[in-house]
C-alpha positions, 0 to 999 in steps of 0.5 A: 107273804104277799109278794104282788099286788095289782094296784098300790095302796092309796096313801098320803104321800109320807113327809120326805122332808122329815126324811131328809132332816134325819140325813142331815142329823145323823150324817155328821156322827159318821163322817171322819174328818180328818180322813174325808171318809165314812164308817162303814156302818153304825150301830145303836149305843147308848144314846149314840150311834157307835161307827165300824170300819170305813168305805170309799163307796159310801164317800162318794155317795154321800158326796152326791146326796150333799150335793143337793143342800146349800152350801151351808148344810153341806158344811155343817154335814162334813165339818166346814167341807163341802160336797167337792171336797168330798167328792175330791177326796173320793175320787183321789183315794179311788184311784189306787181301789181295785174296787170297780164300784167304788171307782165308778161312784167317785168318777160319777161324782166327780163328773156330776159334782165337780164337773170334772173328767177325771182320767185316771177314773175315767181310764178305769171305767173305759176298760171295764166297758170294753173287757168281757170279764165277769162283774157284778151287775151293780157294779156295771150299771154304776159304770154306765151312770158314771160314763153318761154323768162324763160324757159332755167332758170326755167323748166316751160315747162308744163306751157309753153304748157298749155297756148299755148293751152288754146290760141290756143282752144279760136281762132276763126273759121277765125284765129281772137282771141278775147279780153278776154278768155273766151269770154262770159265772155265780155257784148253780145255786145263786146264778138264777137270783137277783137282789133289789139292788140289781134292778134299781141301779140298771133301771137308773143307768138303761133310763139316762142312757135314753134320756142322753142318746134316745135309745129306745131299747134301753128305755125298754128295758128299764121299763121291763124291769120297773114294771116287773118289781112294782107289781111284785111289791108288797101289799104295804108297799114292800120292796122284796129282796130277792127275785128269780131271773128265769121266772121274774118271781120273788125267792126270798123277800125279806129283809125289808131294807129301809133305803130301799123304800126310802131312797132307791127305788125312789131314785131309779124310778124318778129317773125312768120317768124323767126319761120319760118312761111310766110314771110310778108314783103311787108305788114309791108313795107306798113304799115310802109310807112302810118307813113309817108304819109297816105291819112286821113291826111297830117299833120306828125305824126312825131314831128321834135321837140321832136321826139314824133310820134302822138299817131293815126289818128281817126275820127272827133267823140264824145266818140268812137261813131262808134266803139260802133255802129258798136259793136252793129250793127255788134253783132246783125248780122254779117257785118251790119256796116252802110256805111254811119258812114264813110261818117258822121264821117270822120278819119280827126283827128291826136291825139297828144299824144304819150305813152312810150310803143309805141317807146319801141316796136318801138326799139324792132321791129327794134334792135332786 
């Protein structure tokens, strides 16, 4: 597996409009209008998508993304409702949720989509900002972004700076963020690992913190992380999965998730550029191109019948065996990845699953 390159490949910018249209077609099949909820996931059935479970986080993310559509298309996606109504429903459900990530996303959607400071949610986020309890990096990043979204609606300036400082303090020497803050609250064989989500959400949050407050150290932290993951991007535009906080190297690249390629990386890197940071458009374009053509598999990642964008390409393995082996081996000795595993467990399997948040972030990344 090629895990690093110096210059992104030269490719034509893929058609993001077709991706947006896929999302608009697929999302109604994931929505439960009777309860204003989105399913946890859909899987490929016989000519249709089969839904499973529900997820409050995903409803808030779709509200953020769908807000970029015109009103008629919002109502087409949401069975006659609109993004503001979905955000309101998500906020109502999040007020009794124990999930900090859901609270942060719902608070963010309330402020950004509805222009409302939901005090019940913001009180929870302020309490989290003032706490030293261990917290997932993703949840803390969303907390910062939500507080920034509400900054003009309620006085949260001190808490915004407090969360940004906590994120910056825990960044590794090579720019990588851990999965949990502090990272020593994880098992020994996982404490050194940060996933791709643990990088893009801090990039986004810290870039926005700089844009809102002028905090140069936040922009520097976002730049360092973005520079590292761009340098490590695969030769065919792959955004790799797991990174070593201590060395800044890739621990395990697969699966490659389509949402990282078409939504999360573009979203974060566009925010970085908007804040005055580096323009990583060549890397964004290379990542997008992977969705349309990739070396691992030849079957399409986009289902023309339903609009679903399939979740990932992974290894032919059981129970994420390679991730477990490489997490443990690199914990014992940095860089010990056992390269033969790439040959024994090739990345040739498409996961025929699609989650609503993936399409919500796609809309958010390209319609703002």
